[in-house]
N, C-alpha and C positions, 0 to 999 in steps of 0.2 A: 503494500499500500503506499510505504513512504517512498519507494522508488518510482511509482506511478506519479505521486505529488511533485517529486523532484524534476521528473520528465516534463511534466506541464508547466512547472515553475520555469524551467530552463526554455522552454518553447516560447513562453510568454516573453521572457526576456529578450529572447532573439527577434521576435516579432515587434517588440517595442524598439529595439535597436535599429531595424530596417525602417520603421516609420520615422525615427529621429533623423536617420542618414538621408531619406527621402526629402523630408522637410528642409535639412541643412543644403541638401543639393538644389532644391527650388530656391531658397534664400540667396544661395550663391550665384545662381544664374541671374536671378533679379538684380543683385548688386552690381554684378560685372556688365550685363548686356541690357538690363532695364526692359526685359521682354515679358515679365509675368510677376504676380505678387501673390502673397499668401492669403490676403483677405481682399475682399472687393473693396472696402473704403480706402485701402492703399492705393488703388488705382485712382479713385476720386482725389485723394490727396496729390497724387502726380499731376492729374489734371489742373489741380488748383496751382500748382508750382508752374506749369507750362502757361496757364493764363496769367499768372501774376495777381491773383484775387486775394491772397492772403487766406487764412485758414476760414473755412466755412462750416456751418452746422447744417445737418440734414433736416429738410422740410417733409419730404417723402421719398419713397422709393418704390418703384414699380417694376414688377417683372414684365419682360417682353419676349415671350417665347416664340412670337411671329418672326422675330430677326434671328435670335439665338436661343436655343432651349435653356441656357444659363443666363440670358441677358438680363441685366438690371439698369434701369434709368434713375438717376439720383436728381432731384432738385434741391439744391443747396443755397445756403444764404449767409451773409454777414450784414453789418450796417451799410455797407457801400456797393454790394454786389449781390446778384441773383444769378445763379448758374444752372444750366441743364447739361449734363453730361452722362456718360455711362461706362459699363464695364461688362466682360463676359468671361466665363471660365473657359480656358483653352488647355492644350497639352502642357503648356508652360506656366500655367497659373492664372490668375486673373489679369486680364489684359484690359488696358484703359482704352476708352473711346472719346476723343476730344469732343467738347460740346461748345456751347455759347455762353460767354460771361455777359450780363447786362448791367451797365454801370447805373448805380442807384444813389450815386454821391450827391447829384445836384436835386434840387426840390422840384417835383413834378407829381401831377395826380397819378400817373401811370408810368411804370417803367417796364417794357416788355421786349421780346424777341421771339424768333421761331428757330427751329431746329429739325431738320429732315434726316432720319436715320435710315440708311439703305444698306441691303445686303445682296451683293451680286446683281444689282438691278431687278431683282425678282420680288423681294419682300421689302416692306418698309412701313415706317410710322412717320407721320407728321405731327410736330408738337407746337404749340404756342404757350408761353409761359411768362411770368413776371410778378411784379409787386405792386399793389395798390395802395397809395399813401393818402388819397383822399377819402375821409370817413363818409362822405356823401354818397360815394359810389357803392351801389347795392348790387348792380347787375353788369356784367361784362359781355361784350360781344366782339368777336373778330371776323372780318370778312375780306374778300379780295376783289381787286379792281385793276383794270389794265393802267399801264404807267401814263398813258396820254389822256387818261379820263380824269381830268382836273377836278371835276365836281362829284365824281363818285357816282354816276347815274347808272351804270350797269355792273352789276356784281358777277364775276366770273366763278367757274368752279362750283356752279349750283349743285350739280350732280353729287358733289362730295359733301354738301351741307356747309352752313356757316358754323361757327362755334360760339356757344353761349353758356354762361354759368352765373349763379348768383350766390349770394351769401347763404351758407347752410348747404350747398351742393358738396359732394364729394371732391370736385375739382377746386374747391374754394378752401384755403386753409390758413389758419393763424399760427404764428410762432413769434415768441418774445415780442408781443404787442403789434405785429406787423401782419399784413395781410397778402396773401400769394395765391396765384391761380395756375392751373395747368389743364390745357385742352389737349387731346390727343385724338387722331383719326387715321385711317388707312392712308397710305401715300398717295398724294395727288399727282397724276401724270401731267406735269406742267408743259409736256412737249406739245400740248394742244394749244399752248398760248406762246408762241415763238417770240413775242415782244417782251416777255416776262410778265411780272405782276407786281402789284404793291400791296401789301398786307396792312389793313388798318384796324386799330383797336379802338373801341368806344366804350366809354363808362357812363351809365345811367343811374339816376337815383331811383328811389322806390316807385315813383310815379312815372318812370320812364322818360323823364327829361334828360337831355344830354348834359353831362358835367364835363367831360372831357373827351377828346378825340386825338389820336396821334399815329403817325406811320411807324411801322415796325421796321426800323433800318438795320438792326442787328439780327444777323441770321447766319446759318452754316448748314451745309450738306455734309454728312458723315457717311462715306462709302466704304464698307467693309468686303 
């Protein structure tokens, strides 16, 4: 009986050593080549360093199996920045996906940007995100117009729907006394619009009166 216990104990020690060696190997590869991390949040920290945002806190995290089975999208923030970026688990560990930082350092009712995440031009998600600093804004809408449509008379991409969320929805979040929003939808095929598009964010009060309107100038397409 004692021999069996010793065998089991030695097997457990060998298994533990293998796990520790594998973890050390991943950490070493990470340090030398910067191609993988042990934890997903480390990939987000790397995105922060790349974008120069400083340390941010997580507002929300979403699983995106449509892009990668292990894909995660993080909405993060600090006093001066709101950022959307991602990561996924690869053979080398957690791999970062560069996102979009939105500058929130200057006073404005709305700070917002967009991010298109695409894999092999086959699957993708389109995100609109940001921070709302005007307490009178109760409902947010984002829509798209052609760049030469200065009056915004014709909205494009109607088949994909426009984006709307109000306080209390799952896409409207509060953290440290600040308000954030995140819309997501299937990837829009903007190839239909060769002249491009303008993304417009509009904030309304509870009576649907316009409080603020802005062009979303900060955006990025991430292709993996």
